[in-house]
N, C-alpha and C positions, 0 to 999 in steps of 0.2 A: 514826770521824770522817768518813770518806768516805760511809758510809751515811747519816749525819745530813745531810750536805750534799746528797746525792742526794734525800733525802726532802723537804728544803726546796724544792729545784728542782721536784720533781714536784708538790708541793702548790701552789706559786706558779703553775706552768704550768696546773694544773687550774683554779685560781681565775680566772686571766686568761681562759681559754677559757669558763668559766661566765659571767663578766661580759660578755664579748664577745657571747655568745649572748643575754644579757638585753637587749642594745641592738638588737634586731631591728626590723623595719619597724613593728611596733605602736607603739613608743615615738616614732618620728620624726613629729612633728606640724609641724615647720618647713615653711613655704611651703604650708600647708594652712589652710583657713578654721577659725577657732576655733569649736569646738562650742558651741552655745548651751546654757545650763543654767537651771534654776529651783531655787534654794536658799533656805533661810530665813536671815535675818540674826539677830543676837543678841536682837532684840525679837520674833521670830516672823514678821516680814514677809517676803513672797516677793520675791526679787530675781532678775532674769534678766540674763544677759550682754547681751542685746539692748537692755536699758534704757540702755546706754552706747554706742549707735551713734554713729559719727563721732568717737570719742575714741581717744586712745592709751591702751592698757590694760596694766597690769602685773597678772598674776594670780599670786599667791604661795600655793602649797600649803605649809602649815606646821602646827606643833603647839606648844602651850605648854610641853611638856616637852623640846623640842628646842633645845639650846644654840646651834647655828648659826642656827636660825630666830629665836631671841630676839635674837641679835646683829644680824640684818638689819633687824628691825622699826624701830628708830630711823631707819635710812636711808630706809625707805619713808615714814615719817612726814614726814621732811624733804623728800623728793621730792614728796610730795603737797602740802605747803605751798608749795613753790617753783614747781611747774608745774601745779597744779590749775586755776588760772584760765586757763592756756593750752591746756587740753584733755586733761590727764592724769588718769586715775583709777586708783588702786591698789585692787585687790580682794584681800583675804586670805581664803583658804579653809582654815579650821581643820579638821584631821583628828583632833582629840581624840575618843576614844571617849566621854567624858563629855558631849560637846556643849557647849551654851551654859553649862552649870553652872560649868565651869572657865574657859571662854574669855571670858565676859562680864566677870568681875572682873579677869582678866588684861588685857583690852583697855582697861578703864577705868584701871587702875593705870599702864599704859604709854602712856596718852593717844593711842591709835590713832585717827587722824583720817580714816580711810577705811573703806569697808564691810568688815565681817568676816562671812563666811558660814560656815555649818556644812556641811562637805563630806560626801559619801556615795560609795558604790562606783560609782554611775552616773556621777558627774562625773569621778572618778579614772579610770575605764575609758575614758570618752570622750576624755580627754586622754592616752591611750596607756598608761595604767597608771602610777601614780606609784610608783616603786621606791625612792625616797629623798627625804628632805625636808631642807632646803627644795628644792622644784622650782618654778621661776619661768618664766613665759611672758611675752613681750612681744608685743602685738598692735597692728598699725597701724590707722589710721582706717578702712580698708576691711574690717577684720575678719580679716586674714591674720596668722597666727602668724609672726613674723619672727625670734624668738630663743627658745631654751629653755636654761635653766641648771639643772643639778642640783648642789646644794651651795651653800655660802656664796659670795657675790660682794661685792666692795667696792662702795660707793655709786657710784663713778665709772664702773663698768662699765655700770650701768643708766642713769646720767645721760647718758653719751655717746650711747647708743642713743635715748633719749628726745628729745634735742636734734635728732637726725637726722629723727625722725618727726613732731615737732610743727609 
């Protein structure tokens, strides 16, 4: 019994050290300028982050197969409806390996009302390496990353920050 408990403690400590090591400087983008990107939308058009200059931007890295990502999407749809005319733009960057083939019907079915782009390694690396999804960045009107969230967050978390920035 003591050996089993000791094994659990050792495994837990090892995992904690591993994940602490994963959160090195490369991942910390907060208080840095948001890297510009050029990605294809679901219709094959090129979209750049710089197309949304002077907007408050939510960038959501997600995938169709990710349950927490799917749970957040209706919240982003609501936020885009509510604050879009005030200067908010939500951008979904899908990380599905199948690309637009699966993302486009998913987007239509879920009535996503904001740009959905197909991500690649270049954009994930430029944002510090996306180690888990959903990963969401909030960018102010000056192009500075002001928040980074890894994992599901309630709508109110995003809404509070948006109100501060608009």
